[in-house]
C-alpha positions in Angstrom: 14.0 8.5 48.7 11.5 9.4 51.3 7.8 10.3 51.6 7.4 13.5 53.6 3.9 14.6 54.8 3.3 18.1 55.9 0.1 19.2 57.5 -0.9 22.8 56.6 -3.8 25.1 56.0 -4.9 23.7 52.7 -8.2 22.5 51.4 -7.0 19.4 49.6 -4.3 16.7 49.5 -1.6 17.3 47.0 1.9 15.9 46.2 4.9 16.7 44.2 8.3 15.1 43.6 11.4 17.0 44.8 14.5 17.1 42.7 16.1 14.4 44.9 13.1 12.1 44.3 11.4 12.6 47.7 7.6 12.6 47.6 6.3 15.8 49.3 2.7 15.5 50.4 0.7 18.5 51.6 -2.4 17.5 53.7 -5.1 19.6 55.4 -4.6 20.0 59.1 -6.7 17.3 60.9 -6.9 14.9 58.0 -6.4 11.3 59.2 -3.1 9.4 58.6 -5.2 6.7 57.1 -6.6 9.0 54.4 -3.1 10.3 53.6 -1.8 6.8 53.4 -4.6 5.8 51.0 -3.9 8.8 48.9 -0.3 7.9 48.6 -1.1 4.2 47.8 -3.6 5.2 45.1 -1.0 7.3 43.4 1.9 4.8 43.5 2.1 4.5 39.8 2.1 8.3 39.3 4.8 8.6 41.9 7.0 6.0 40.1 6.6 7.7 36.8 7.1 11.2 38.2 10.3 10.1 40.0 11.7 8.7 36.7 10.7 11.9 34.9 12.3 14.1 37.6 15.5 12.0 37.5 15.7 12.3 33.7 15.2 16.1 33.9 18.0 16.3 36.5 20.3 14.3 34.3 19.6 16.5 31.3 20.2 19.7 33.4 23.5 18.2 34.7 24.5 17.3 31.1 23.7 20.9 30.0 25.6 22.7 32.8 28.6 20.4 32.7 29.3 21.6 29.1 31.0 24.6 30.7 33.9 23.2 32.8 34.8 25.2 35.9 37.1 22.8 37.6 40.5 24.4 37.3 41.6 28.0 37.9 42.5 28.2 34.2 39.0 27.2 33.2 37.4 29.7 35.6 39.7 32.4 34.3 38.8 31.6 30.7 35.1 31.7 31.5 35.6 35.1 33.2 37.4 36.5 30.2 34.6 35.3 27.9 32.0 36.8 30.1 33.9 40.1 30.2 34.0 40.1 26.4 30.3 39.3 26.1 28.3 41.1 28.7 29.8 44.6 29.0 29.4 45.4 25.2 25.7 44.5 25.5 25.3 46.7 28.5 27.1 49.5 26.7 24.7 49.1 23.8 21.4 49.0 25.8 22.0 51.1 28.9 22.1 54.4 27.0 19.1 53.4 24.9 17.1 52.5 28.0 18.5 55.5 30.0 19.8 53.3 32.9 23.1 53.3 34.7 24.0 49.8 36.0 26.3 49.6 39.0 28.7 46.8 39.7 28.5 43.7 37.4 29.4 40.3 38.7 29.5 36.8 37.2 28.5 33.7 39.1 28.2 30.0 38.4 24.4 30.0 39.2 22.1 27.4 37.7 18.9 28.6 39.2 18.7 31.9 37.3 20.4 33.5 34.3 20.7 36.9 35.8 19.8 39.0 38.8 19.3 42.7 39.4 19.3 44.7 42.6 17.2 47.7 41.7 18.3 49.7 44.8 22.0 49.4 44.2 21.8 48.9 40.4 24.0 45.8 40.8 23.7 43.2 38.1 24.8 39.5 38.3 24.9 37.1 35.4 25.3 33.4 35.4 28.5 32.2 33.6 26.3 29.5 32.1 24.9 32.1 29.7 28.0 31.2 27.6 26.1 28.0 26.7 23.4 30.0 25.0 23.2 31.6 21.6 24.2 35.3 21.5 20.6 36.6 21.0 19.5 34.7 24.1 22.3 36.2 26.1 21.2 39.6 24.8 17.7 38.9 26.0 18.9 38.2 29.6 21.0 41.4 29.6 18.1 43.5 28.4 15.8 41.7 31.0 18.1 42.6 33.9 18.5 46.2 32.6 14.7 46.5 32.4 14.6 45.7 36.1 16.4 49.0 36.7 13.3 50.7 35.3 10.7 48.3 36.7 11.7 46.0 39.6 8.9 43.4 39.1 7.4 41.5 36.2 4.4 43.8 35.7 2.8 44.9 32.5 5.1 47.9 32.5 8.1 45.6 32.7 7.0 43.6 29.7 6.2 46.8 27.8 9.8 47.8 28.4 10.9 44.4 27.1 8.7 44.8 24.0 10.2 48.1 23.3 13.9 47.3 23.7 14.0 43.5 22.8 10.8 42.6 20.9 11.9 39.0 20.4 12.1 38.4 24.2 9.3 35.8 24.3 11.0 33.8 21.5 14.4 34.1 23.3 13.0 33.0 26.6 11.4 30.0 25.0 14.6 29.1 23.2 16.7 29.5 26.4 14.3 27.1 28.2 14.4 24.6 25.4 18.2 24.6 25.2 18.8 24.5 29.0 16.5 21.5 29.3 18.5 19.8 26.6 15.6 19.5 24.2 17.9 19.9 21.2 
């Protein structure tokens, strides 16, 4: 695990821990190496604790996502069939209510986001890991992506659409985060 210092247009020193445990330091352009080194040394204890916390979070995420095996063709086929049995009925339920027409729907093993919408093409993509969530949380993600067909960004209008078509969206989002971080 390395310490990486980047000089940029910023007004203060800051640091964060990357997922791999590296320490990423941002320093104002022109700040002396000595000042940066002192900053790192003064924060050694924080760095150690933050690295441990980051590693624990990564282990929890791995434990969560590994609950859905995708190693063999049979497992991947089973997951695809489950997704096809889960997502299209929700789209068929909400698309007419919301007066939207989604385009192609795909399923991917993404861990960085639950769903994705391309407003120009109306294509929707859903993470297969949605299958690890309760049905009502899956429903929230489907409505969320359909809402992007009406409003591409997360504006007040977008959240008004969510309030109208899935009033429990805040609760579902909170529950999804809790489960996916293995805070069960």
